[in-house]
N, C-alpha and C positions, 0 to 999 in steps of 0.2 A: 614418476613421470610417466603418461601411457605412449605406450607403443605407437607408432608414427603410422602402421600398418592399420591400427587398430581404426576400426570407425568411431567417429567422437558423439557422444552420446551426453544428454541432459535430461532428469526427471524431474516434473514440476509437481508438487505436490500442491492440490487446490483444496483449502480447509473450507470446508461446509456449503458447498454449491448452493444445495439446495436451498438455506436459512440465508445466508446473507451473499447476496450477488444480485445490488438494485442500480438503477441509472448509468447501464450496461457495464457492469465490471467485469462480467465476462470477456468483454473486448481486450484486458490486458492481458489474460490468458492468450486469446487468441495471437496479442502480439509479439509475448516471447517465443512460441510455436514458431510463426511466421518468420521471424527473425532469426532464427535460429536453422532453420529449415533453409532459407536464403544461401545460409552460406554452409550447407552443406552438413549440418549437423542435426541429427538424431534426437526428437523427441518422443517423451512420455508424459503423459497427465494423467496421475493419480487423483481422483476428487475422493475426500477423505473427511466423511464424514462423524459423529459422534461416537458412534461405537468403533471406526476403523483402527487399526494399526499403523502408525507411520513408519515405510519401509525403510530402510535404512540408507537406501540408497538417492534419497531425494534431495535435489541439486540446491532448487529454488520454493519456495512457499511463497504462497497467496493465500491471503483472508480478505472478502469486500465489506461491501456496506451491509447495514438491514436495520429494522424496525428496534424499539425498546425490544419486542416479544422475542422476537428471532434470536437480539442478542442474550437475554436471559435464557434460552433455551439452551444455548450452545457453551455460554460461559462454565456449566459445571465441568462440560466436559476440556474446556480448557485448563480451569485450575485443577483438574483431577489426573489428566493421563497428559492430555496433547502438550500443555503448558511445558514440563519440565522437559519434554523431548526436544520441543522448540526451541528453549533454552540450550542446550548440548547440541544440536545440531548448528544451530548459529557460531557457537562456539568451536567446530568444526571446520567453519568455512561456507556453509550454505548462506544463502542470501532471503531476503524475505521481502515483501512489498503487503502493505495494509493500509486498506481504504476504510474511511469515515467508521463504521460503527467497530469495524476490525480492527484500525487502527484504536478507537476508544478500549477495546478490549484488552489491546495489548498493553496498555498503561496500567497505573495501577487500581483506578478505579474509576465505576464511571455512577454519578450519584442520579437519578432518575428525576424528573419532576414533582413526583409523590415521597420521596426522599429515598427513596429503594437504593442501596448499596450493592451494586453490582460489583465482583472484585473482579481485579484483572492481573494478567501475569507478570505485568515488570518490566517487561523486554523496554520499554520508554518510560523515561523517568518522567510522568505525569498525570496530572487527574483530571478528570473530564464531570463537569455539570453541566445539569442540561437547563433548559431555559425555555419560556414561552415565545420567545421572539426567534423565528428560524433565519439564519444565516444563507442567503442566494441568490447566487450569479454566476456571471465569469469569474474566474479570478486569474493574475497575472504576476508570476511570481520570479524572483532572484535568488537563484540558487548555485549551487557550487558546480552545476553540470550547464549553467547559462540561464536562457531565459522559460521557464515552464507556464504551461495555460492548464487550466481546466474549469468545469463547473464544479461549484459546491452546492449542499443542502441539506443544512444539519442544526437542531436544534441545542446541541451540546459544545460547551467552550471548554477546550481544552487549556490547560495552564501548565506551562512546562516547569521541571526543576531545575535549579540553577545550574548552570554548566553544561545542559541539552544543549545540543545542536538543533536547529530548526531545521527543517529541511528546505525552506524557504524564507524570504523575503516578501511581504505582498504589496506591489505596486498597484493592483486592483483587486476588491473583491474587499473578504474578511477577514480568513483564514483562520486560524485557531481558536481565536475567541473575539473578532472584532475590535480587537481594544491594544495590544502591544505590536503589532504588524508581521507576527510569526505565524507560520503557515507547516504544519505537521510537525516532523520528527525524526533524528538518525540516533541510530545505535548501532554503531559497528559495521555489520552489512544489511541492516535491516532499515529501512524506510516506513514510517507511518505518514498519511497525509489524508485529506480530507477531499484531494480532488477526484471527482467522476470525470465521466466525459468519453470514450474511458484516457484515463490519463496516458498508459502506454503507448500508444498509435499515436499522440499528438506530441509523444514527447521521445522521439527515438533513441535520445543520450540515456536517459534513464532505464529503458529498456536494453540495451547493449551495456551498462554496469552491471545490472541482474545479470546478464547472460553470462559477463564477464568474470562475475564473481563465481560464480555459480559453477563454471566451468573449471572455474582453479580451484576447485576442493579437487577433482580428480588430477588435473594438471596443472601444478604452481608456475607453469611458463604459459601456459595459452595466451595468446593475443589475438583477438576477432580480426577477424579481415573487415576492411572497410566498407558501407553501403549506403549508396547516395540516399538523400531525406528531403530532396525538393520538396517531393509533394506532402510530407508529414509536417515540415517547418510550415507550409502554405497555408495550415492551419489554425497558426498564430496570429494570424492578421486580424479577424474577429475580434480576438481577446485583445489583442495591441490596441484595439477601434474604441473600447468599451468606455465608455463616458465617465464611470462610478460605480461603488458597491450600491446595491441593492438588500432591502432586508424585507421581510413581511410577519405581521404575525399570526400566531397559530391558536386556536381554541382548545384553551385547557381542560382536560376531561378527567 
């Protein structure tokens, strides 16, 4: 247990911010920092590139989305050094959020439209295959934390392994593959999702869960103090009014 006289701290490891940060994904890191600081928790954000050594004091990990080329660039780093460290740190109590391309890289594999197989870390028991049709639009999903909203834009179709818990069940939008009604995946303290937007500023319950789990790595008894969420939850209204999912085709190159 941490000393009550000590300042509470949390360290956020941001994986590949230059290569994987599309559709406002940096807002997820900003939301974690802001909701921690509102509670008097000191925060440190550590950018982690392909050649970086992951510090041992990282409590929360974030990896965002990107195009196939960017995913291929960081895949070697994930499979070489960072992947085993992530697995170990999650086992030690760290939490993690992976969005879109990052989510795909933490599954078993991603198969591109041209048949190239990009191996993944396997934190999530799932595989992803690219399609010429993109799944685009607002998403509203039901999760263990209540209603979650966001924006999806992906050509990958992710299929969960038997027994894998989805992050949510889609009420509006496509989710993992547009067929089985699932969105994202959960593995212990790790969440994978296709929801940009960014996800965390619109869904404070998810932000607080990631913070809570990360802080408990340092102090297993820690409980977050309450914060008002009226402004954040007001952003759900446009998603709740969405009439239905949309998709559009893309040119195969």
